[in-house]
N, C-alpha and C positions, 0 to 999 in steps of 0.2 A: 534616600541616599544623601550623605553629607554633601554640602555645597563645596565645589572645587575651590572657591576663593578662600574658604576658611581652613580646610584641611589639606589643601594641595592636591596634586594628582593622585589617584588611587591606582595602585599596581596590582592587578588580580592575577596576571599571568604574563610570561614572556615566551613567545613561541617563534622559533625559527624553523622554516621548512625548506629543505633542499630537494628539488625535483630529482636529482641524480642519486639520492641517498638509497642505499641498499642495506637492509638489516643484515647483521652478521649471521653466518650459518650456524646451525645448531651443533656442528661437529667440533665442539671443544674450543671455539674461538675465545681468546682472552683479550681484555682491554689493555692496550699498551700503556706504558708509564707516561708517555707524552699526552695521550688522551686523558688519562686520569688527572694529570696536572692541569690540563685545560678545563676540565669539569670543575675541579676544586677552585680554580681562579675565577671562573665564571660565577659560581655560587657565592664566593666571597664578595665579588664586586656587586652582585645583586643585593646581598645582605647589607653591605655598607651604604648602598644607594637608598634602601628603604629606611635604615637607621638615620641617615642624613636628613631625609625628608621629614621623619618623625621629629627629630631634634629641631629642625627649622620651624615646624609648626608650633612646638612647645615654646620656643623663644619669642615668636612673633604673634602668638595668639592674643596676648594681652593688648598689643598695639591695635589689633583689629577690633577687640571689644571696646577699647577706649575710643576708637574712631567712631564706633556706633553711638557711644554716649555723647560724644562731642558734636556729631553732625546728624543725629537722628531728628525726626520731625518734632518730637516733644521738646528737644533742646533748642531748636531753632525758632519755634513759634514765639513771636513777640519779643525776640531778643534785639536790642538796639545796640549791639556791639559792632564796632567797625572792624572790617577784615582787611588786614594788610598783606601785601605780597612779600615774598622773601626779598625781592629787589628793593622794595620800599624800606624794609627793615635794615637791609645792608646800607642803604643811603643814610638812614637815621644814625647808625652807629659807626659810620666810617668802616664798613665791612667788619664789624665787631673788633675794631682796633681802637675804639674810643675809650673814654674814662670808665673804669670799673667802679661801680658803687658798692658792690658786695659780691660775696662768693660763698657757696655752701654746697652741701651734698646734692641739692636739687639742680645746681647749675650756677650761672653768673648773671648779675644784674649790671647793665651798661647804662650810661647816660646817653640819651639820644636827642636829636633835634628834628621836630616835625615842621617842615617848611611851610606847608599850606596853612598852618595856624600860628606859625612863628612862636612856637612854644617848645620848651625842653621837656623831655619825658624820661621815664625809667623803663628800660627794656629788659625783661626777665627772659633769659634763654634757658630752657629746661635741658638738662643733660640727657643725652640719648641713653646713657647707661643707667639712669635713675628710674627704676620702675615706680618707686614711690612718688618721684617728681611728676611722672605721667599721670598717676592717679590724682595727685593734688591739683594738677593743671585742670583736669576734667571737673573736679569738685569746685575749684575756684571760679572758673568761667561760668559754670551752671548756676552758682549761687549769687556771686557778686554782681552779675549782670542784671539781677532783679532788684538790686538795692540802690537807693539814692538817699544819701544823708551827708550833711556838711562835715560830720566827724568820722566818715569812712573814706579811705583812700579810693579814689575813682579809677576804675578799670576802663581804659579808653578803647582798647581793641586787642585783637589776637591775630596770630599767624600760624597756620597749620599747613605746611607745604614741604615736600621733599624730605619728610622725616623730621622736620624741625617743629618744635612746639614753643611758641613765643607769646608772651603777654606784654602789653604796653600800658603803663600806668601814668597818672599825673606824677610829676616830679615833686617830691617833698624836699625842698631845698635845704632844710636844716637837719635832715637825717633822722635817726631814731633816738628815742628817749634814753636808751641805755648808754649811748655814747657820751651823753652829758652827765648822767648819774654815776657811771662807773669807769669811764675811760678817759677822764681828764679833759674833756672838751669844755668850752666856755661854761662858767658857773651859771646855772639857772637861778634867777631870783625866786623868792618865795611866792610872789604874786603870780609868776609864770607857772610855777609848780602846782599851785592850788587850782589855777585855771585848767591845767592839763588834766588833773583828776576829775574836774567837773565835765570837761569835754569827753573823757573816756566813759564816764557814767552815762552821758547822753547817748553816745554811740551804742552802748550796751542796752540801754532802754529801748532804742529803736529796734535792735535785733530781737530782743525778747518779747516786746509788747506791741509794737506798732505795725508790724506787717501782717499779711494774711496768714502766714505760718511763722512759727518761732525759729530763729536761727541761733544755733549753738555754735559759738566760735571755737571753743575747745583748745585754744592756744594763746590766750591773752597773756602777754608778758611785755617787758619794757622794750625789747628789740622789735616788737611788732607794733609799737606805737610810734607813728611818724609825725614829724613837726614841719609845718609849712613855713614860709618866709616870715610870718608874723607869730610863730610859735603856737599856732593853733594845733591841737592834737587830733590825729586821725588814726583810727584803727585799721590795720592792714593785714595781709596774709590770711586768706580764707581757705587755704589748702586743706585744713582739717575740719572745716566747718560742716555742719549738717543741718538740714531742714527737718523740723519735726512739727507735729500738730501742737497747738497751744495747750490742749488738755491732756497731752500724753508726755511721758518721759521719753528720753532718747532710747532708741533700740541699739545703740552702739555696743558692740560686744568685745572690742579690742581696745587696749590701752592706747591713748593718743594724748599728746601734749608734751609739756616740758617739766621735768622734775624740779621741785622747788615752787612750782606754780600749780601743781596738781592737787586737787582736793583728796583727802584721805579715802573717801568712798570710791573715788575713781581708781585709785591704786588697788583697792580691795575687789571691786566688782567689774572694773573696766567700762562702767556706764557713765555717760556724761549727762548733765542736766543744767537747767538754769542756775541751780545752786552751785554747781561746780564752776561755772563761769564767774559767778559772784565771788567765790573763793579766790579765784585767780585775780580778780579785780582788787580784792582786799590785800593780796600780797603786793601788787603794784603800788597801791596806796601807801603801804608801809615803806616800800623802797623809795618812793618820792619824798616822804618825810624824813627818812633816815639816811638816804644817800648811799646805801649799800645793797648788795645782792641778797636774795632770799636765803642763799646758802653760801657761807664764806668760811672755808677751812682754816684761813690764816688767823682767825680769832680764837680765843680760849674756848674751851668746850661749851660753856654756858651761853656763848654768844654765836656759835656756829649757825644755828637756826635763827633767822630774823624774827619769825613769828614767836618762838619760845622766849627769846630775849625781850621783845617788846612786852609780851604778856607778863613776864616776871617783873619788869620795871613798873608796869601798871599796878601790879599787886603790891609792890613796895612803895607806892605813892611817889614814884620817881619817873613818871611817864615822859616828861619833857627832857629827861637826860639822854634819850635815844635820838634826839634830833640831829640832823646832819651837821657835824662840826664846821663844815665849809661855809655854812650860812652865818657863822659867827653871831648866832642869836638874833639875826636880822629877819624876824618873821612875826606874823600876827599870832600871839599865843592862843587866842581863841580858835582861830582857823587850824592851827597845828594840832591842838588837842582834838578838835573835831575830826580831822583826817586820820589821826592815829586811832581814835575810838571806832571810827567807821571801819578802818582796816581790821581791827581785832574782831569786830562784830561779823564782818564778812568771812573771816577765816575760822569762825566758830566750828569746832570739830563735828558737831551734830548738824548735818545739812538742813534739817528741818527747823533749826533755831537761827539760821542765817536770815538776814533781811532780803527782801526782793530788791531789785535795782531801783524800783520806784521809791521804796522807803529810804534807800541810800541817798537818792537825790534830794529827798525832802530834808534829811538831816544835813547834807552838804550845803544846802541853801538856807539853813537855819530856820526852816519852816516846821521843824519837829525837834524835840529835845534829844540829847545824847542818850544812848542806851546805858544801862547799868549792868556791867558784866561781872561775873565772879572773879575774885582776886586771884584765884588759882586756875590755870587753864585746865578745863575739863578734859578727860580722856575721850578719845574718839570712840563712838559706839556705832554699831552697824545693825540694821534690821536684816532679818533673813531675806526679806523681799523688799526691794526699793519701791516706794509708792508709785503707782502708775498714773497718778494725777498730780498736777501742780496747781496750787491755788492761784487763781487769776484775780480775785478780788482782794483789795488791800484794806487792812483795818484803818479806821480813822484815828488820828492822833489827837490827844487832849493835851492840856498843859502839864499833865503828870509825866514823870520820867518813864522811860521804857526800861523794864526790868527783864533780862534774859534769864530763864531758869538755870539753876546749876545742873 
């Protein structure tokens, strides 16, 4: 029999017995209009009650399932995540009347103050109306509490009380990368930009290669790259992230991520992989160098897609023409060419010809030569079946240039 806490009370019968009740005689007795109206009203009320219970269960079943995920034994074992009460959260945020750092479909992020450590924090309050927000909360807490790296935004604690779902992060005082590249915030110098690309590569290498299991982020983009007070970059927002075995591809079957950063095979198959994360990294690398979004409708048709525009410029021997004009040519040309070429290599249409993040770091650090890419951007090709294995060993580099097949 189903558990009462999951499905609610079960109504099998409603019985009312009147000791003074006498059945009507068989001699042609008829049911009065008033009696009939009473029967109909009673039946209607019972039906509405049952329908209401069924509706309540449908609406709140997800919450019960998520609660099991969040607070089950498997989730709690070994977790070093601080648990805050709702009273503590209210004090941190001045009862949610403090400064708002951001807002989206998932809910609102507030600036908070943690008195016992004398530090400011970011408090993400998940909207009760956002079912996706609840799922992402569960995923983020389960995954990020296992991760520790200098280039990942640190999750300090959580609160799950009275229907509230709240996450508490370290505060990244300089906000997100996209606010500098696209929204007119203070101009980032080239030195800072190149370091941000290196920081992001290190974060991705940690996720893909250094843990017991591979973490696919699945939503790498400029707005999820946060900057601390010294402009060190840290990757955040693990709401779409998934844990997979190193030797296997992701089993994700639904599309997740942000258009403009999604690899073509993800759009086609809905499956994410290390290579699709690398593609997203490549898009961000191009955005850092060019100072514009991956998709910009305000430009002429040939420049709407950042990837296509940069590749066309590369093929026309005009690669440095795409650099951010706000930099006024104040950049290291060798580093700029390096970042642009890495960006193009990472967004190669065929996922099997993209570099691993290990190879990317080697080129970024000038420990390996730049790849030689075809002058014309190849068309995307898809295999009927995506490979179930990802190569974990990396080829050794020689002094010869890297040539990517056409």
